[in-house]
C-alpha positions as CSV (number, residue, x, y, z in Angstrom):
1,X,-110.4,47.3,-221.1
2,X,-110.6,51.0,-220.3
3,X,-108.5,53.3,-222.5
4,X,-108.0,57.1,-223.1
5,X,-109.7,58.2,-226.0
6,X,-109.1,61.6,-227.9
7,X,-110.8,64.5,-226.1
8,X,-110.7,62.5,-222.6
9,X,-107.3,63.8,-221.4
10,X,-109.0,66.8,-219.6
11,X,-111.7,64.6,-218.1
12,X,-109.3,62.4,-216.5
13,X,-107.0,63.3,-213.6
14,X,-103.4,62.7,-214.4
15,X,-101.8,59.6,-212.7
16,X,-98.9,60.6,-210.5
17,X,-96.7,59.1,-208.1
18,X,-96.0,60.4,-204.7
19,X,-93.3,62.9,-204.6
20,X,-89.9,61.4,-204.2
21,X,-91.1,57.8,-205.3
22,X,-89.1,55.6,-207.3
23,X,-91.3,55.9,-210.3
24,X,-90.9,59.6,-210.5
25,X,-86.9,58.9,-211.2
26,X,-87.7,55.9,-213.6
27,X,-90.6,57.1,-215.7
28,X,-92.8,54.0,-216.7
29,X,-95.1,53.8,-219.7
30,X,-98.0,51.8,-219.7
31,X,-99.9,50.9,-222.8
32,X,-102.1,48.0,-224.2
33,X,-102.4,46.2,-227.5
34,X,-105.6,44.1,-228.6
35,X,-105.8,41.1,-230.5
36,X,-105.0,42.9,-233.8
37,X,-101.9,44.6,-232.3
38,X,-103.6,48.1,-232.2
39,X,-102.9,50.4,-229.4
40,X,-105.9,50.1,-227.2
41,X,-104.6,51.8,-224.0
42,X,-102.3,54.7,-223.7
43,X,-101.3,56.1,-220.3
44,X,-99.7,59.4,-219.3
45,X,-96.1,57.7,-218.9
46,X,-96.5,56.4,-222.4
47,X,-96.8,59.8,-223.9
48,X,-93.8,61.0,-221.7
49,X,-91.4,58.2,-223.1
50,X,-92.6,58.1,-226.8
51,X,-94.0,61.2,-227.4
52,X,-97.3,60.5,-228.8
53,X,-100.6,61.9,-227.2
54,X,-103.5,59.5,-227.1
55,X,-105.1,61.1,-230.2
56,X,-102.1,60.3,-232.3
57,X,-101.7,56.5,-231.2
58,X,-105.0,55.0,-230.1
59,X,-106.2,52.3,-232.7
60,X,-103.0,52.8,-234.6
61,X,-100.6,49.8,-235.0
62,X,-98.3,49.1,-231.9
63,X,-95.5,48.8,-234.5
64,X,-95.0,52.5,-234.9
65,X,-93.5,52.4,-231.3
66,X,-90.4,50.4,-232.5
67,X,-87.5,51.3,-234.6
68,X,-87.8,48.5,-237.1
69,X,-91.4,49.4,-238.0
70,X,-91.9,49.1,-241.9
71,X,-95.2,49.9,-243.3
72,X,-97.1,49.4,-240.1
73,X,-95.4,46.1,-239.3
74,X,-92.5,45.6,-236.8
75,X,-90.8,42.2,-236.1
76,X,-90.0,43.6,-232.4
77,X,-93.7,44.4,-231.8
78,X,-94.7,41.0,-233.2
79,X,-92.0,39.4,-231.0
80,X,-93.4,41.3,-227.7
81,X,-97.0,40.5,-228.5
82,X,-96.2,36.7,-229.3
83,X,-94.1,36.2,-226.1
84,X,-96.7,37.9,-223.9
85,X,-99.6,35.8,-225.4
86,X,-97.8,32.5,-225.2
87,X,-95.6,33.0,-221.9
88,X,-98.2,35.0,-220.1
89,X,-95.5,37.2,-218.6
90,X,-92.3,38.4,-220.5
91,X,-89.6,40.8,-220.1
92,X,-86.6,41.8,-222.3
93,X,-85.0,44.8,-224.2
94,X,-86.1,46.2,-227.4
95,X,-85.2,49.3,-229.6
96,X,-88.0,51.7,-229.4
97,X,-88.6,54.8,-231.5
98,X,-89.8,58.2,-230.3
99,X,-92.2,60.3,-232.3
100,X,-89.3,62.7,-233.3
101,X,-87.7,59.7,-235.1
102,X,-85.1,59.0,-232.3
103,X,-84.3,55.4,-231.7
104,X,-83.6,54.3,-227.9
105,X,-83.0,51.2,-226.0
106,X,-86.0,50.5,-223.9
107,X,-86.9,47.7,-221.4
108,X,-90.4,46.0,-221.6
109,X,-92.5,43.9,-219.3
110,X,-95.5,42.3,-220.9
111,X,-98.4,40.3,-219.7
112,X,-102.1,39.3,-220.9
113,X,-105.2,40.5,-219.5
114,X,-108.7,40.2,-220.6
115,X,-110.5,43.1,-222.0
116,X,-114.0,43.8,-223.0
117,X,-116.0,41.1,-224.6
118,X,-113.4,38.7,-223.4
119,X,-110.8,39.8,-225.8
120,X,-107.3,39.3,-224.9
121,X,-105.2,42.4,-224.4
122,X,-101.3,42.5,-224.2
123,X,-100.6,45.2,-221.4
124,X,-97.0,46.5,-221.7
125,X,-94.6,48.5,-219.1
126,X,-91.9,50.2,-220.8
127,X,-88.9,52.3,-219.3
128,X,-85.9,53.9,-221.0
129,X,-82.9,51.5,-220.4
130,X,-80.5,54.4,-219.6
131,X,-82.7,55.2,-216.5
132,X,-83.1,51.9,-215.5
133,X,-79.4,51.2,-215.7
134,X,-78.8,54.4,-213.8
135,X,-80.9,53.3,-211.2
136,X,-79.6,49.9,-210.8
137,X,-76.0,51.1,-210.8
138,X,-76.8,53.5,-207.9
139,X,-78.6,50.7,-206.0
140,X,-75.8,48.2,-206.6
141,X,-73.3,50.8,-205.4
142,X,-75.2,51.5,-202.2
143,X,-75.5,47.6,-201.6
144,X,-71.8,47.3,-202.0
145,X,-71.0,50.4,-200.0
146,X,-73.0,49.0,-196.9
147,X,-71.6,45.4,-197.5
148,X,-67.9,46.2,-197.8
149,X,-67.3,49.7,-196.4
150,X,-64.9,49.8,-193.5
151,X,-66.3,52.9,-192.2
152,X,-69.5,52.8,-190.1
153,X,-72.7,53.8,-192.0
154,X,-76.0,54.5,-190.2
155,X,-79.6,55.8,-191.2
156,X,-81.4,57.0,-188.2
157,X,-85.3,58.1,-188.2
158,X,-86.1,61.6,-186.9
159,X,-86.4,60.3,-183.2
160,X,-82.8,58.9,-183.6
161,X,-83.7,55.1,-183.8
162,X,-81.6,52.8,-186.2
163,X,-83.4,52.0,-189.4
164,X,-80.2,50.9,-191.4
165,X,-76.6,50.3,-190.6
166,X,-73.7,48.3,-191.8
167,X,-71.5,45.6,-190.2
168,X,-68.6,47.9,-189.5
169,X,-70.6,50.0,-187.2
170,X,-72.2,46.9,-185.7
171,X,-68.7,45.7,-184.9
172,X,-67.8,49.3,-183.3
173,X,-70.7,48.9,-181.1
174,X,-70.6,45.3,-180.3
175,X,-74.0,44.5,-181.1
176,X,-75.7,42.5,-184.2
177,X,-77.2,44.6,-186.8
178,X,-80.6,43.2,-186.0
179,X,-80.0,44.2,-182.2
180,X,-79.9,47.9,-183.3
181,X,-82.8,48.2,-185.4
182,X,-85.8,50.0,-183.8
183,X,-83.5,51.1,-180.7
184,X,-82.8,54.6,-179.8
185,X,-79.3,56.0,-180.2
186,X,-78.6,56.3,-176.4
187,X,-79.7,52.7,-175.9
188,X,-76.6,51.8,-177.8
189,X,-73.9,54.2,-176.5
190,X,-73.2,55.9,-173.6
191,X,-71.8,59.5,-173.7
192,X,-70.7,61.8,-170.8
193,X,-71.2,65.2,-172.7
194,X,-74.5,66.2,-170.9
195,X,-76.6,65.4,-173.8
196,X,-74.6,67.3,-176.5
197,X,-74.2,64.5,-178.9
198,X,-78.2,63.9,-178.8
199,X,-78.8,67.6,-179.5
200,X,-76.3,67.6,-182.3
201,X,-78.3,64.8,-183.8
202,X,-81.6,66.4,-183.3
203,X,-80.4,69.6,-184.9
204,X,-79.3,67.7,-188.0
205,X,-82.8,65.6,-188.1
206,X,-84.6,68.7,-188.0
207,X,-83.0,70.0,-191.3
208,X,-79.9,71.8,-189.7
209,X,-76.5,72.1,-191.4
210,X,-74.5,68.7,-191.8
211,X,-71.9,68.0,-189.3
212,X,-68.5,66.9,-190.6
213,X,-65.6,65.3,-188.7
214,X,-66.9,65.9,-185.1
215,X,-65.0,64.0,-182.3
216,X,-67.3,62.3,-179.8
217,X,-66.2,60.1,-176.8
218,X,-68.6,57.3,-176.2
219,X,-68.8,54.0,-174.5
220,X,-70.6,51.2,-176.6
221,X,-73.0,49.3,-174.4
222,X,-71.9,46.1,-176.3
223,X,-68.2,46.9,-175.2
224,X,-69.0,48.2,-171.6
225,X,-65.0,47.7,-171.0
226,X,-64.0,49.9,-174.0
227,X,-64.2,53.8,-174.4
228,X,-64.0,55.0,-177.9
229,X,-63.2,58.2,-179.7
230,X,-65.2,58.6,-183.1
231,X,-65.0,60.9,-185.9
232,X,-68.6,61.3,-187.0
233,X,-70.3,63.1,-189.8
234,X,-74.2,63.4,-189.9
235,X,-76.4,64.9,-192.6
236,X,-80.2,65.3,-192.9
237,X,-81.6,62.7,-195.5
238,X,-83.1,64.2,-198.6
239,X,-86.1,61.8,-198.6
240,X,-85.0,61.0,-202.3
241,X,-86.2,57.7,-203.9
242,X,-89.0,57.2,-201.3
243,X,-86.8,57.2,-198.4
244,X,-87.6,58.2,-194.9
245,X,-86.7,61.4,-193.3
246,X,-84.1,61.3,-190.6
247,X,-80.3,61.5,-190.5
248,X,-77.5,59.8,-192.2
249,X,-74.1,59.3,-190.9
250,X,-70.6,58.0,-191.1
251,X,-68.4,56.9,-188.1
252,X,-64.8,56.3,-187.9
253,X,-63.2,54.9,-184.7
254,X,-60.0,57.0,-183.9
255,X,-59.7,56.0,-180.2
256,X,-55.8,55.3,-180.8
257,X,-55.4,58.8,-182.4
258,X,-57.4,60.5,-179.6
259,X,-56.2,58.9,-176.4
260,X,-56.3,62.5,-174.8
261,X,-59.9,62.8,-175.3
262,X,-60.5,59.5,-174.2
263,X,-58.9,60.1,-171.0
264,X,-60.7,63.3,-170.4
265,X,-64.0,61.3,-171.1
266,X,-63.0,58.8,-168.6
267,X,-62.1,61.6,-166.1
268,X,-65.7,63.3,-166.9
269,X,-67.3,59.6,-166.0
270,X,-65.5,59.4,-162.8
271,X,-66.5,63.0,-161.8
272,X,-70.2,62.2,-162.9
273,X,-70.2,58.9,-160.8
274,X,-68.9,61.0,-157.8
275,X,-71.7,63.4,-158.2
276,X,-74.2,60.8,-158.6
277,X,-72.9,59.2,-155.5
278,X,-72.9,62.2,-153.6
279,X,-76.6,62.5,-154.5
280,X,-77.7,59.1,-153.8
281,X,-75.5,58.2,-150.7
282,X,-76.8,59.2,-147.3
283,X,-80.3,60.0,-148.1
284,X,-81.7,58.5,-144.6
285,X,-80.1,57.9,-141.3
286,X,-80.4,54.2,-141.7
287,X,-77.1,52.1,-141.7
288,X,-78.3,49.3,-144.0
289,X,-80.0,51.8,-146.4
290,X,-77.0,54.0,-146.6
291,X,-74.6,51.0,-147.3
292,X,-77.1,49.7,-150.0
293,X,-76.8,53.0,-151.6
294,X,-73.3,52.8,-152.0
295,X,-73.6,49.5,-153.7
296,X,-76.3,50.6,-156.1
297,X,-74.5,53.7,-157.1
298,X,-71.3,52.0,-158.2
299,X,-73.0,49.4,-160.6
300,X,-72.5,48.9,-163.4
301,X,-70.4,52.1,-164.5
302,X,-67.5,51.2,-161.9
303,X,-67.9,47.6,-161.1
304,X,-70.1,44.6,-161.7
305,X,-70.6,43.6,-158.0
306,X,-70.0,45.2,-154.4
307,X,-70.5,44.3,-150.7
308,X,-70.3,46.5,-147.8
309,X,-69.3,45.1,-144.5
310,X,-68.9,46.6,-141.0
311,X,-66.1,45.6,-138.8
312,X,-67.1,43.7,-135.6
313,X,-64.8,45.1,-133.1
314,X,-64.8,43.9,-129.5
315,X,-65.0,47.5,-128.4
316,X,-64.5,50.9,-129.9
317,X,-60.9,51.3,-128.4
318,X,-59.6,48.0,-130.0
319,X,-56.9,48.6,-132.7
320,X,-56.3,46.5,-135.8
321,X,-54.1,43.6,-135.0
322,X,-52.7,41.8,-138.5
323,X,-52.0,38.7,-136.5
324,X,-55.6,38.1,-135.7
325,X,-58.5,37.1,-137.8
326,X,-60.9,40.1,-138.6
327,X,-64.5,39.5,-138.3
328,X,-67.2,41.7,-140.3
329,X,-70.8,41.9,-140.7
330,X,-72.1,42.1,-144.3
331,X,-74.8,44.8,-144.4
332,X,-75.3,45.5,-148.1
333,X,-74.4,43.7,-151.3
334,X,-75.5,43.3,-155.2
335,X,-74.1,42.2,-158.5
336,X,-75.2,42.4,-162.0
337,X,-73.3,39.1,-162.7
338,X,-75.3,35.8,-163.0
339,X,-74.9,32.8,-160.7
340,X,-72.8,31.7,-158.8
341,X,-71.7,35.6,-158.4
342,X,-75.2,36.3,-156.9
343,X,-74.7,33.5,-154.3
344,X,-71.3,34.7,-153.5
345,X,-72.5,38.3,-152.4
346,X,-75.6,37.2,-150.7
347,X,-76.5,34.4,-148.2
348,X,-73.9,35.5,-145.8
349,X,-74.0,37.8,-142.6
350,X,-70.8,37.2,-140.7
351,X,-67.5,36.9,-142.3
352,X,-64.1,35.9,-141.0
353,X,-61.0,36.9,-142.7
354,X,-57.9,35.1,-141.8
355,X,-54.5,36.8,-141.2
356,X,-52.7,37.3,-144.5
357,X,-55.8,37.9,-146.4
358,X,-56.2,40.9,-149.0
359,X,-58.4,42.6,-146.3
360,X,-55.6,42.6,-144.0
361,X,-53.3,43.9,-146.5
362,X,-55.7,46.9,-147.0
363,X,-56.1,47.7,-143.3
364,X,-52.4,47.4,-142.8
365,X,-51.8,50.2,-145.3
366,X,-55.0,52.0,-144.6
367,X,-55.4,52.8,-148.5
368,X,-57.4,51.0,-151.1
369,X,-55.6,48.0,-152.9
370,X,-56.8,46.1,-155.9
371,X,-55.8,42.4,-156.7
372,X,-56.4,39.9,-159.5
373,X,-58.7,36.9,-158.4
374,X,-56.4,33.9,-158.7
375,X,-55.9,30.7,-156.7
376,X,-53.4,32.4,-154.3
377,X,-55.9,35.3,-153.5
378,X,-58.8,32.9,-152.8
379,X,-56.6,30.5,-150.6
380,X,-55.6,33.3,-148.4
381,X,-58.7,35.5,-148.2
382,X,-61.5,32.8,-148.1
383,X,-61.5,30.1,-145.3
384,X,-64.8,28.4,-146.1
385,X,-64.4,25.9,-148.9
386,X,-67.7,26.2,-150.2
387,X,-67.4,30.0,-150.7
388,X,-64.0,29.8,-152.2
389,X,-65.5,27.7,-154.9
390,X,-68.0,30.3,-155.5
391,X,-65.5,33.1,-155.7
392,X,-63.3,31.1,-158.1
393,X,-66.4,30.4,-160.4
394,X,-67.9,33.8,-160.0
395,X,-66.5,35.2,-163.2
396,X,-64.8,37.9,-161.1
397,X,-61.4,38.8,-162.7
398,X,-60.3,41.4,-160.1
399,X,-61.3,43.1,-156.9
400,X,-60.7,46.4,-155.1
401,X,-60.9,46.7,-151.5
402,X,-61.3,50.1,-149.6
403,X,-61.6,51.0,-146.1
404,X,-64.5,52.8,-144.6
405,X,-62.9,55.3,-142.3
406,X,-64.7,58.1,-140.5
407,X,-63.4,60.1,-137.4
408,X,-60.1,58.1,-137.5
409,X,-61.9,54.9,-136.9
410,X,-62.3,51.9,-139.5
411,X,-66.1,51.2,-139.6
412,X,-65.8,48.5,-142.1
413,X,-64.7,47.8,-145.7
414,X,-66.2,48.3,-149.1
415,X,-65.4,45.6,-151.8
416,X,-65.9,46.1,-155.6
417,X,-65.4,43.5,-158.1
418,X,-65.2,43.6,-161.9
419,X,-65.7,40.5,-164.4
420,X,-62.8,39.1,-166.3
421,X,-64.2,40.7,-169.4
422,X,-63.4,44.1,-168.1
423,X,-60.1,45.9,-167.7
424,X,-58.5,45.6,-164.3
425,X,-58.6,48.2,-161.8
426,X,-56.3,51.2,-162.6
427,X,-54.6,53.8,-160.3
428,X,-57.4,56.3,-161.2
429,X,-59.8,53.7,-160.0
430,X,-58.1,53.0,-156.6
431,X,-58.4,56.9,-156.2
432,X,-62.0,57.0,-157.0
433,X,-62.9,54.0,-154.7
434,X,-61.1,55.8,-151.9
435,X,-63.1,58.9,-152.6
436,X,-66.4,57.0,-152.8
437,X,-65.5,55.0,-149.7
438,X,-64.7,58.2,-147.7
439,X,-67.8,59.7,-148.4
440,X,-69.9,56.7,-147.6
441,X,-67.9,56.1,-144.5
442,X,-68.9,59.5,-143.0
443,X,-72.6,58.8,-144.0
444,X,-72.6,55.5,-142.4
445,X,-71.0,56.9,-139.2
446,X,-73.7,59.5,-139.2
447,X,-76.3,56.8,-139.4
448,X,-74.6,54.7,-136.9
449,X,-74.2,57.5,-134.3
450,X,-77.7,58.4,-134.8
451,X,-79.1,54.9,-134.4
452,X,-77.1,54.6,-131.2
453,X,-78.9,57.9,-129.9
454,X,-82.0,56.7,-131.1
455,X,-81.6,53.4,-129.2
456,X,-80.5,55.2,-126.1
457,X,-83.6,57.6,-126.4
458,X,-86.0,54.6,-127.0
459,X,-84.5,52.6,-124.0
460,X,-84.8,55.7,-121.7
461,X,-88.3,56.5,-122.8
462,X,-89.5,52.6,-122.5
463,X,-87.8,52.6,-118.9
464,X,-89.7,55.8,-117.9
465,X,-93.1,54.7,-119.2
466,X,-95.0,52.4,-116.8
467,X,-94.1,48.7,-117.1
468,X,-97.4,47.8,-115.6
469,X,-100.6,50.1,-115.2
470,X,-102.9,50.4,-112.3
471,X,-105.8,47.7,-112.3
472,X,-109.4,48.8,-111.3
473,X,-112.6,46.8,-111.6
474,X,-114.4,49.9,-112.6
475,X,-112.1,50.8,-115.4
476,X,-110.6,48.4,-118.4
477,X,-107.7,50.0,-119.9
478,X,-106.0,48.8,-123.3
479,X,-102.8,51.0,-124.1
480,X,-100.4,51.1,-126.9
481,X,-97.2,53.0,-127.5
482,X,-95.6,52.9,-131.0
483,X,-92.2,54.8,-131.6
484,X,-91.7,56.7,-134.7
485,X,-89.9,55.2,-137.7
486,X,-86.0,55.6,-138.0
487,X,-86.5,59.0,-139.8
488,X,-87.7,60.6,-136.8
489,X,-86.2,60.6,-133.2
490,X,-88.1,59.2,-130.4
491,X,-90.3,61.9,-129.0
492,X,-91.6,62.6,-125.2
493,X,-95.1,60.8,-125.6
494,X,-96.4,59.3,-122.3
495,X,-99.2,58.0,-120.4
496,X,-100.3,56.5,-117.2
497,X,-103.3,55.0,-115.1
498,X,-103.3,55.8,-111.5
499,X,-105.6,54.6,-108.5
500,X,-107.0,57.3,-106.4
501,X,-109.1,57.0,-103.1
502,X,-112.8,56.1,-103.2
503,X,-112.2,53.7,-106.3
504,X,-111.6,56.7,-108.5
505,X,-109.1,56.2,-111.4
506,X,-107.0,58.8,-113.0
507,X,-106.2,58.6,-116.8
508,X,-103.5,60.7,-118.1
509,X,-101.8,61.3,-121.5
510,X,-98.9,63.8,-122.4
511,X,-96.5,64.8,-125.0
512,X,-93.2,66.7,-124.6
513,X,-92.1,69.1,-127.6
514,X,-89.0,67.8,-129.1
515,X,-87.2,64.5,-129.7
516,X,-84.4,62.4,-128.7
517,X,-83.0,62.0,-125.0
518,X,-83.9,65.3,-123.8
519,X,-87.5,64.8,-124.8
520,X,-87.5,61.2,-123.2
521,X,-85.9,62.8,-119.9
522,X,-88.4,65.6,-119.6
523,X,-91.2,63.3,-120.2
524,X,-90.1,61.0,-117.4
525,X,-90.0,64.1,-115.2
526,X,-93.5,65.0,-115.9
527,X,-94.7,61.5,-115.5
528,X,-93.2,61.0,-112.3
529,X,-94.5,64.5,-110.9
530,X,-98.0,63.8,-112.3
531,X,-98.2,60.7,-110.3
532,X,-96.9,62.5,-107.1
533,X,-99.6,65.3,-107.6
534,X,-102.3,62.6,-108.3
535,X,-101.7,61.3,-104.7
536,X,-102.6,64.8,-103.3
537,X,-106.2,64.3,-104.6
538,X,-106.2,67.6,-106.7
539,X,-108.9,68.6,-109.1
540,X,-107.6,68.0,-112.6
541,X,-107.3,71.8,-113.3
542,X,-105.5,72.4,-110.1
543,X,-103.0,69.5,-110.9
544,X,-102.3,70.9,-114.1
545,X,-101.7,74.2,-112.5
546,X,-98.9,72.6,-110.3
547,X,-97.7,70.5,-113.1
548,X,-97.2,73.7,-115.1
549,X,-95.2,75.4,-112.4
550,X,-93.0,72.3,-111.9
551,X,-92.4,72.2,-115.8
552,X,-91.3,75.8,-115.8
553,X,-88.8,75.1,-112.9
554,X,-87.3,72.3,-114.9
555,X,-87.0,74.2,-117.9
556,X,-89.6,72.3,-120.0
557,X,-90.8,74.9,-122.6
558,X,-93.5,73.1,-124.3
559,X,-95.6,70.1,-123.1
560,X,-99.3,69.0,-123.5
561,X,-101.1,66.9,-121.0
562,X,-104.7,65.5,-120.6
563,X,-105.7,64.5,-117.2
564,X,-109.0,62.7,-116.4
565,X,-110.4,61.4,-113.2
566,X,-113.4,59.1,-113.2
567,X,-115.7,58.3,-110.3
568,X,-117.4,55.0,-110.7
569,X,-119.9,56.0,-108.0
570,X,-121.2,59.1,-109.9
571,X,-120.4,58.0,-113.3
572,X,-118.7,61.5,-113.8
573,X,-115.4,62.2,-115.2
574,X,-113.6,65.3,-114.2
575,X,-111.4,66.6,-117.2
576,X,-108.7,69.3,-117.5
577,X,-106.3,69.8,-120.8
578,X,-103.2,71.6,-121.4
579,X,-103.0,72.0,-125.1
580,X,-103.7,68.3,-125.8
581,X,-105.9,66.9,-128.5
582,X,-109.5,66.4,-127.1
583,X,-110.5,63.0,-125.8
584,X,-113.3,61.0,-127.5
585,X,-116.1,59.2,-126.0
586,X,-117.6,56.2,-127.5
587,X,-121.0,55.7,-126.1
588,X,-122.9,52.2,-125.9
589,X,-125.2,53.5,-128.6
590,X,-122.4,53.6,-131.1
591,X,-122.1,57.5,-131.3
592,X,-118.8,59.2,-130.7
593,X,-118.4,62.6,-128.9
594,X,-115.4,65.1,-129.0
595,X,-115.0,66.8,-125.7
596,X,-114.0,70.2,-126.8
597,X,-114.5,72.0,-123.3
598,X,-111.1,70.8,-122.0
599,X,-108.6,73.0,-124.3
600,X,-106.0,74.8,-122.4
601,X,-102.4,76.2,-123.0
602,X,-99.5,73.9,-123.2
603,X,-97.4,73.2,-119.8
604,X,-94.5,75.6,-119.6
605,X,-96.2,78.6,-120.7
606,X,-97.3,79.8,-117.4
607,X,-99.9,82.5,-116.0
608,X,-103.0,80.9,-117.5
609,X,-105.5,79.1,-115.5
610,X,-106.6,75.4,-116.2
611,X,-110.3,74.8,-116.0
612,X,-112.0,71.6,-115.0
613,X,-115.0,70.1,-117.0
614,X,-117.2,67.4,-115.8
615,X,-118.8,64.7,-118.1
616,X,-121.3,62.1,-117.2
617,X,-120.4,58.8,-118.6
618,X,-122.9,55.9,-119.1
619,X,-121.9,52.4,-118.2
620,X,-119.7,50.6,-120.7
621,X,-118.7,54.0,-122.3
622,X,-115.1,53.9,-124.0
623,X,-113.0,56.9,-123.5
624,X,-110.2,57.4,-126.2
625,X,-107.0,59.3,-125.0
626,X,-104.4,59.7,-127.7
627,X,-101.2,61.7,-128.8
628,X,-101.1,63.8,-132.1
629,X,-99.1,61.2,-133.9
630,X,-102.4,59.2,-134.2
631,X,-104.4,62.0,-135.9
632,X,-101.8,64.3,-137.6
633,X,-99.4,63.4,-140.4
634,X,-97.8,65.1,-143.2
635,X,-100.5,65.6,-145.9
636,X,-103.3,65.3,-143.4
637,X,-104.3,67.8,-140.9
638,X,-105.5,67.1,-137.5
639,X,-109.3,67.8,-138.1
640,X,-109.2,65.2,-140.9
641,X,-107.3,62.9,-138.6
642,X,-109.7,63.3,-135.7
643,X,-112.5,62.5,-138.0
644,X,-110.8,59.4,-139.1
645,X,-110.4,58.4,-135.6
646,X,-114.2,59.1,-134.9
647,X,-115.3,57.1,-137.7
648,X,-113.0,54.2,-136.8
649,X,-114.3,54.2,-133.1
650,X,-117.9,54.1,-134.5
651,X,-117.1,51.2,-136.6
652,X,-115.0,49.1,-134.0
653,X,-116.4,47.1,-131.0
654,X,-115.5,44.0,-128.9
655,X,-112.7,43.9,-126.6
656,X,-110.6,46.9,-126.0
657,X,-107.2,45.0,-127.0
658,X,-108.7,44.2,-130.4
659,X,-110.1,47.6,-130.9
660,X,-106.7,49.2,-130.2
661,X,-105.0,47.0,-132.6
662,X,-107.6,47.9,-135.4
663,X,-107.4,51.5,-134.8
664,X,-103.8,51.6,-135.0
665,X,-103.6,49.5,-138.0
666,X,-106.1,51.6,-139.9
667,X,-104.9,55.1,-138.9
668,X,-100.9,54.6,-138.9
669,X,-98.8,54.1,-141.5
670,X,-96.0,51.5,-141.3
671,X,-93.7,52.5,-139.8
672,X,-95.3,55.4,-137.8
673,X,-94.0,58.8,-138.9
674,X,-94.3,60.0,-135.2
675,X,-94.5,58.5,-131.8
676,X,-98.1,57.5,-130.9
677,X,-99.9,56.6,-127.7
678,X,-103.4,55.3,-127.6
679,X,-105.3,54.5,-124.4
680,X,-108.8,53.0,-124.4
681,X,-110.8,53.1,-121.2
682,X,-114.1,51.3,-120.7
683,X,-115.6,52.6,-117.7
684,X,-118.3,50.9,-115.1
685,X,-120.4,52.4,-112.5
686,X,-120.6,51.1,-109.0
687,X,-123.1,48.3,-108.6
688,X,-125.0,50.3,-106.0
689,X,-125.7,53.3,-108.5
690,X,-129.2,54.0,-109.7
691,X,-128.8,53.8,-113.6
692,X,-131.9,55.7,-114.4
693,X,-130.1,58.7,-115.8
694,X,-127.3,56.8,-117.4
695,X,-126.2,58.3,-120.9
696,X,-127.2,61.9,-119.9
697,X,-124.2,64.3,-120.7
698,X,-124.3,66.8,-117.7
699,X,-121.7,69.5,-117.8
700,X,-121.5,71.7,-114.8
701,X,-118.9,73.7,-112.7
702,X,-117.1,71.4,-110.3
703,X,-118.5,71.1,-106.8
704,X,-116.6,71.8,-103.6
705,X,-114.8,68.5,-103.1
706,X,-115.0,66.5,-99.9
707,X,-111.4,65.2,-99.5
708,X,-110.8,66.7,-103.0
709,X,-113.2,64.2,-104.5
710,X,-115.5,65.8,-107.2
């Protein structure tokens, strides 16, 4: 058994506990007695407790450590050794003696180890009984405090996570003690103070001054229907007795005493809800999305479930008649309650409310109303028996119905529901619901009007686009038009295929700047004018000059156009452009060429000539005409889009219809961000043509036409 011998004290580093550990507050002496009851091991703590250094006690009788020692023997020492050797482990209290002659009560623990030469050694651990009693008393007091104290007690780590609390605080929070442990403070309670409570706690955790008696309004997540005011006191933990750093605290529920603070907290929460709703409702011009934004904004702070329905009036001039049933269409719904509440708010589109329903009561007054969900309300509001059973068993205790009124017209209704475990709707809740519904109604009406204009524009544009393109045995055509998503209005994209004398075919694609009805109307004028000018058999450059003049006369300030005339007899395409993206040519060998020589100024600018370029096309070559919606998008410039289109054409083959579908699928997002036109035209030369020079790209100035033909 190792021991400390005289002269070894400096060689051996002292054994010390970690700062703040329990052993530092209750010194423990470690010593050993051999089979002759002589001291054979003497630890640093033993010197502190008994006053002997190792040179004065090693190899001396152990009896000198006890108060009853007489001439080297001690009944206490003999008892301690005998119990240790016979029982293997023993603990008890004996009277010890300090080197200065002072007797003191001491607690001992002894056990047997095998020392050098397999000789038994009785190891002893000793501590002053006074120190042990002090620590035990403190621990017992703390245990009793946490068990029986009616004040909420808590210990938080530096990250403000629960590490210890008493039952009183758990009852305040409405959660079991074990459901607190490891969770952050803001996962247990909700405050409406812009983070001031959290900042106060973090300041204390960082070693700041204690907080005493601060009043804080909060809502425990375990009691979502109960706002509380608490008097809180916090102090930094001292890290004594091996404890972790963090924050200790005391909390007292003073809600009844501080009702004014509670009402102010509720007011701030209502304002915060209005602020969040204003930011979240109306982010798009889509009616369904706007309605769902209202539903999502009010849960769970205001209610446990909500639906938005639009009234199905026969016409806009129809007035509400309380004697007639009311039909609505549900466009948004949601709930945080379990079934059957989920089935109640979903799975239905058209709803019929009979005369005398709570909806009729609300529309009669034009103001929000609330009602308790009971048999009488169910009977007079829900006509379908299965849905009446769902409402009765949904767990909803009350509902609040508010009209969605915009520009003097009832657009629909918003219905909010709370579970039976939450308080019923108050007068303040009615005002809040009215404000929320009023804001939502304006956003819904804007979205509705926008959708109507969008539908008119789209209908007009589709009516003005060709219903059927001209056919030619020398040019196969696949065409696609995709309107932009709901975020953008319909644009002025257009296209056409026109048969000309001599089996020639004109391909045209254009785009009017702007969106909506004006752009669609301008597009229709340009398309019709282009078709009329094409009948005059003009060169492409001359046609664009005439079209530019017409555009300026019509007040069309900016439009682009690409006009191509293909002659199957020569295989030559005459091309002119007015600020439009250049066409691409997919040759039979798989290479793709960009025809850059046809750039010009947009239509409507005036005073600039339009040149005509010629391009020899081999048999089975494919012309790709398109608008900028295909190659230009937010986050991608037009050069990158053109390169992507080139690569896609190189990798695409087969029938033109399949090619068009694959190109759009690869290049366009869903839904498209802007209107898009794609025209693919595969050309064929006349059967009488000598094909010996096909594939040659011959650009030259246009020849004097015979009857205007290149």
